[in-house]
N, C-alpha and C positions, 0 to 999 in steps of 0.2 A: 774434257771429254772422257767419259767412263769407258773402261775396256773390260773384256771378259775372256774367259778361256773355257775349254771343254776337256774333261778328264774321263776316260773310260772307267766304269765301275764294275761292269759285268758284260756278258754277251750282248745284251740289249739295254744296258743301263749306263747313264752318263751323268756326271756331276758338272753342273754349270756354276761358274764362279765369276762374279762381276762386281766392280767397284761403283758404288753410288754416292761417293763423296764422303765428307767428314760428318760425324755425329756432332750436332751443334752443342749438345750438353757436355760431351767428353773431349771433343776434338780429335778422336780417333777415326781412322779410316773405316767406313761402313761397307763391309764386304757381304754380299748376299750369295748364299749357296743353295742351289736347288737341284734335286735329282729328277732326271727325265728318262722315261723308258721309250725305246724305239730305235731307229737307225741314227747314225751320226748326222745324217741330213736333217732328221727331225729335231735333234738336239741343237743344231746350228740355227734352224728356223726359230725354235723357242727362245734361244739366246738373243737372236736379232729382235724378236717381238718384245722381250723383256727390256732390252736396252732402249728400244723405240718408245715404249711406255714410260720408262724412266725420264727420257729427255722431253717427252710431252707432258710430264707431270701427272701421269695417270697410273703409275706403278703403285699397287696397294701393298700395305704392310702384311707380313705373314700373320696368320691367325689360326688358332685351333678351333674356332667356332664351327660347330657341326650343323649339318642341314637340319637336324631335329630342332636344335635350339633356335636357329635363325627363323625357320618357317613359323614356329609357334609365336615368336616375338613379332614377326612380320604381319601375321593376320590380325593381331591385336591393334597394331598401328594402322593397318589398312582400314579396319572397321571404324576407327576414330576419324580418319582423314578422308576416305574416298569411297567406301562401299557400304551398303546397307547391312543391318544386322542379319537379315535373312540370307544375303549372299555370303556373309562372313561365316554363318553356320554351315552352309554348303561347302565352303572352302575347308573348314575345319574337318568335316567328315571325310573329304577326299585326302586331306593331309594326314589325318590320323589312321585311316583305314587302308589307303592305297600307296601313299608316298613314303611315310616314315618307316613302316615295317621293312622296306627294301632299301631305301636310300638315307634314312635318318642318321645312321652311324658314320657316314662319310664326313670328313672335314669339308666345309663349304667350298674352300678354295681348291680342293682336290677332286671335286666332282667333275667327271669327264663325260663327253658325249657317249662313249662306249658303255658307261654305267647306265645311262638313261635308256639306251637301246636295249640292254639286257633287262632293265626294269619293265619296259613295254612287253617284252616277250614273256616275262614271268607273270605279269598280270593277265595277259591273254591266255596263258596256260592254266593258271590256278589262282588268280587273284580275287575270285568271287567268294560267295558264301560257301563254307565247307570245302574249299579248295576247287571250286568249279571254275570253268573259264569265264573271264570277264568280257563283257561286250566291248568292241572297239570304240563305241561312242563314249562309254564311261572312262576308258583309258585315255581317250582324247581330252575329256574334261579334266582329269587328273594332270595330264601333261600341260594343259593350258594354265592351270593353277601354279604348277612348278615354274613354268616359263615366266609368268608374271612376277612370281616371287624373286626369281633370279634376276630379272630385269631391274627390279627395284634395288637388289643388292649391288648391281653395277652403278646405279645412280647414287647409292650411298658410299661408293668407293670401296666396297668390300670385295668386289670381283672386277677383273679387267675384261671378261667376256662372259657371255651367257651360253653354257653348254647345251641347254635345252633348245636354243635357236638352231643348233646344228643337226637336230634329229626331228624328223616329221612324225606327227602322231599317226596312229594306225589308220588305215583307210576304212571308211564305213561302207559296208556292203549295201546293195540295194534293198535287201530284206530289212535293214534297220531303219530305212528312210520312211517316215510316216507321211502319207499324203492326206492333207486336211480336206474335209468336205466343205461345201460352199457355206454352210451354217457356221462351221468352225472358223473359217477364214473371216467371216463377218464379225464373229465374236472377238477374234483376236485383234482385228482392226479397231473395234470399239474400245477394247482394253488399252491398246497402244495410244489411242487418241486421248484417253483420260489419264494416262500415266504421266507422272512427272519424271523427267530425266535429269534431275539435279544431282543424283548420285549414280555412279557407274555400277553396272552389273554385267557379268560375263555370260550368265546362263539365263 
């Protein structure tokens, strides 16, 4: 059974240290050290979560992989496996123009819900062309692309949780909701009837 301890590093900083067994290649004890910010209770909860992930076999190895590198690789793979070229191009636009300028420099494993909330606020303030406010609908599209990318990172065992799942996209105001006419509804239904759904699309 692995054990761990918590050491104070600063007023709101804690060093978690826990044993995850022996390295099969060297035979040495494998000690994981992680710094956590917050209260001691936050540090205790994070240590408990990490130990539970270790015992469940879901603890991921530390990685310096950034959000920028991961998302660019991810959309290439997604286009090959599950989404259409048109959807992939829309994803790339949102990734390059809305996500990476704000979040691309973070290490993937260190991206937090607070970073995503701050990102939403920045886009809503000045994320559009020439620093203009970006519409909540567009921010929501960017959020869903990030959410999907991080969800796949969990499936690939690069993350233990999806921070984008902890933050809701901005609420769309009534003025952004477009009401279709009867002719537009009819045209949309015909298009849906004729469309193949063999490949997934978000938008």
